[in-house]
C-alpha positions in Angstrom: 0.0 -0.2 -0.5 1.8 3.2 -1.3 -0.4 6.7 -1.0 1.1 9.6 -2.5 4.8 9.7 -4.2 6.8 13.1 -4.7 7.9 15.9 -2.4 5.9 15.0 1.7 4.5 18.9 2.2 4.6 20.3 5.9 2.4 19.2 8.4 0.8 16.5 5.8 -0.1 12.9 7.2 3.0 11.1 8.5 4.2 8.6 5.8 0.8 10.2 3.5 3.7 11.3 0.7 6.8 8.3 0.1 9.9 11.0 -1.4 10.4 9.5 -5.1 14.0 8.9 -4.6 12.8 6.2 -2.2 10.1 4.9 -3.7 12.1 4.2 -6.7 15.1 2.5 -4.2 11.9 0.3 -2.7 10.8 -0.3 -6.1 14.4 -1.5 -7.9 15.1 -3.8 -4.5 12.3 -5.3 -5.2 12.6 -5.7 -8.4 16.3 -7.0 -7.4 14.6 -9.5 -5.2 12.7 -11.1 -7.9 9.2 -9.3 -7.6 7.6 -8.2 -10.6 4.3 -6.0 -9.8 0.9 -7.4 -10.7 -2.8 -6.1 -10.7 -5.7 -7.1 -9.0 -7.7 -8.6 -12.3 -4.2 -10.3 -13.0 -4.6 -12.2 -9.5 -8.4 -13.0 -10.1 -7.8 -14.4 -13.3 -5.2 -16.6 -11.6 -7.9 -17.7 -9.0 -10.6 -17.4 -11.2 -9.0 -19.2 -14.2 -6.0 -20.6 -13.8 -3.6 -18.0 -15.1 -0.5 -17.9 -14.5 1.9 -15.4 -12.6 5.2 -14.0 -12.1 7.2 -16.6 -9.8 7.1 -13.6 -7.2 4.2 -11.6 -7.6 3.8 -8.4 -5.3 0.9 -6.4 -5.6 1.2 -2.2 -5.8 -2.1 -0.2 -4.7 -1.8 3.0 -4.0 -4.9 5.0 -2.8 -6.6 8.1 -3.7 -5.4 8.4 -6.9 -2.9 11.7 -6.4 -1.4 13.5 -9.3 1.8 13.5 -7.8 2.0 9.8 -7.5 0.9 9.8 -11.4 3.8 11.9 -12.1 6.4 10.3 -9.7 6.0 6.7 -9.3 3.6 5.5 -12.2 6.3 5.9 -15.2 9.3 3.9 -13.0 6.7 1.1 -12.9 6.2 1.5 -16.9 10.3 1.2 -17.3 9.6 -1.7 -15.5 6.7 -3.6 -16.9 5.1 -3.8 -13.9 1.3 -3.7 -13.3 0.1 -2.0 -10.3 -3.7 -0.7 -9.0 -4.8 2.5 -8.2 -8.2 3.5 -6.1 -9.8 6.4 -6.6 -12.1 8.9 -4.9 -15.0 9.4 -7.6 -16.6 12.2 -5.9 -12.9 14.7 -6.2 -10.9 14.0 -9.8 -9.4 16.5 -10.7 -10.1 18.1 -7.7 -8.5 18.1 -4.5 -8.3 15.9 -1.1 -11.1 17.3 0.8 -11.5 14.7 3.7 -7.7 15.9 4.6 -8.8 19.7 4.3 -11.4 20.0 6.7 -9.0 18.9 9.0 -6.6 22.1 7.8 -4.2 19.2 6.5 -2.8 20.5 3.4 -4.1 20.4 0.0 -2.5 17.8 -2.4 -3.9 17.5 -6.4 -5.8 14.5 -7.6 -5.3 13.3 -11.2 -7.7 14.0 -13.9 -10.1 12.2 -15.5 -7.8 12.4 -18.3 -4.8 11.5 -16.5 -6.5 7.9 -15.4 -8.2 7.5 -18.6 -4.1 7.3 -20.2 -2.7 5.8 -17.3 -5.0 2.8 -18.0 -4.3 2.1 -21.1 -0.9 2.2 -20.0 -1.0 -0.8 -17.3 -2.5 0.8 -14.1 -5.8 -0.6 -12.8 -8.2 1.6 -11.5 -10.4 0.7 -8.6 -12.6 2.1 -6.0 -12.3 4.3 -2.8 -15.3 5.6 -2.3 -17.0 8.6 -3.8 -16.0 11.3 -0.4 -13.3 9.3 1.2 -16.2 8.1 3.5 -15.1 6.3 7.1 -17.5 3.6 6.3 -17.0 1.9 9.6 -18.9 4.9 11.1 -21.5 5.0 7.8 -25.2 3.8 7.8 -25.8 1.1 5.8 -27.5 3.1 3.3 -24.9 5.7 3.0 -22.6 2.5 2.6 -24.3 1.2 0.1 -24.7 4.7 -2.1 -20.8 5.1 -1.9 -19.6 2.2 -3.0 -22.3 1.7 -5.5 -22.3 5.1 -7.1 -18.2 4.5 -7.3 -18.4 1.5 -9.6 -21.0 3.4 -11.3 -18.6 6.5 -12.1 -15.2 4.5 -12.4 -17.2 2.5 -15.4 -18.4 5.4 -16.9 -15.0 6.8 -17.0 -13.2 3.5 -18.3 -16.2 1.9 -20.5 -15.6 -0.7 -18.0 -16.0 -2.5 -14.7 -13.7 -2.0 -12.0 -12.7 -5.5 -10.3 -11.0 -3.9 -7.3 -11.8 -1.3 -3.9 -9.9 -0.1 -1.4 -12.1 0.9 2.2 -11.1 4.4 3.3 -8.8 4.7 6.7 -9.2 0.5 6.1 -11.9 0.5 7.9 -14.6 -2.3 7.9 -18.2 -2.4 8.8 -20.6 -5.4 8.2 -22.5 -3.3 5.9 -19.3 -2.1 3.7 -18.4 -5.3 3.3 -21.6 -6.7 2.0 -21.5 -3.9 0.0 -18.1 -4.0 -1.2 -19.2 -8.3 -1.8 -22.1 -6.8 -4.0 -20.2 -4.1 -6.2 -16.6 -5.5 -6.6 -14.4 -8.9 -6.8 -11.9 -7.3 -3.9 -11.6 -5.5 -1.7 -8.3 -4.3 0.3 -8.0 -3.2 3.9 -5.2 -1.6 5.8 -4.4 -5.1 7.9 -1.0 -6.2 7.3 -0.8 -10.1 5.5 -0.1 -12.0 2.7 -2.7 -12.6 -0.1 -3.6 -16.1 -0.7 -6.3 -18.3 -1.7 -7.3 -18.9 1.9 -7.9 -14.7 2.5 -11.4 -13.7 2.5 -11.4 -11.6 -0.7 -13.0 -8.8 1.2 -11.1 -8.3 3.4 -7.3 -8.4 1.9 -5.0 -7.3 4.1 -2.3 -4.8 2.5 1.8 -4.2 3.7 2.3 -0.8 3.8 5.7 0.5 3.6 6.6 3.7 5.1 9.2 6.1 3.3 11.5 4.9 5.9 11.5 1.3 5.6 14.9 -0.5 5.6 15.8 -3.5 3.1 15.4 -5.7 6.4 12.2 -4.8 7.2 11.2 -4.7 3.6 12.2 -8.5 2.9 10.5 -9.6 6.6 7.2 -8.0 4.9 7.0 -9.3 2.0 7.8 -12.9 3.1 5.5 -13.2 6.5 3.2 -9.9 5.6 4.2 -7.9 8.5 7.0 -7.1 10.5 7.0 -8.9 14.2 9.5 -6.3 15.6 7.4 -3.5 14.7 4.5 -5.3 16.2 6.3 -5.8 19.5 7.1 -2.5 19.5 3.6 -1.0 19.2 2.3 -3.5 21.6 4.8 -1.9 23.8 4.2 1.5 23.5 0.5 0.9 23.7 1.0 -0.6 27.1 3.4 1.8 28.5 0.5 4.6 27.5 -2.1 2.7 29.2 0.6 2.6 32.3 1.5 6.2 32.1 -2.8 6.8 32.1 -3.3 4.3 34.7 -0.8 5.9 37.2 -1.6 9.3 36.0 -5.5 8.7 37.6 -4.0 7.3 40.7 -1.7 10.1 41.3 -5.2 12.2 40.9 -6.9 10.0 43.7 -4.0 10.4 46.0 -3.0 14.3 45.4 
């Protein structure tokens, strides 16, 4: 999972933008390890029709459809002959990331309809990411259905073909969102870590999030296991320390 690729903006969400040089290094390192980028449709054809895949397939999925990502990341993938997927917030095509702007985060230009159509012809597969980047965990059943169904309709009209995949904004899933995704798409991505295989529920597909500072060892571990156990342990320790600090603070207040 990636989002933007280019020059990070001051004040943006940490890790949202991977600097172009770091992204290039990560992709070239994966290529050197023997990996090849594939699209969701290629994986689905392997699953459903026994189509062949490269020996070491990796699926790159870019959320939000940032214009910088299309200009700084997609040309490299095209040069390497890698496929990839990009998840579009269809209500804001050609506009900016309004879901972040309402929280006073920096504006980012999104891909235009012409850019999406052009890259769709050049090996990038486009999927859905709702119409308005709605947090589906908190949405009603009706809103979840509307956001996902309209997103599919928008992309179908734009590309003259039905999209195969979808990514839940913020990675959050509710029962209603999963049901709507199953109704309208063949594959849906979460932000939960893990590896994709035939035992995975296709509408709860995990993804590995590579941060800009990811090391080569970290990349190897993630691609082998689907997560980095050292990072997981670190995060758990931080969470436990935070809980302990709050309990100590609460006890201190009681005895003052």
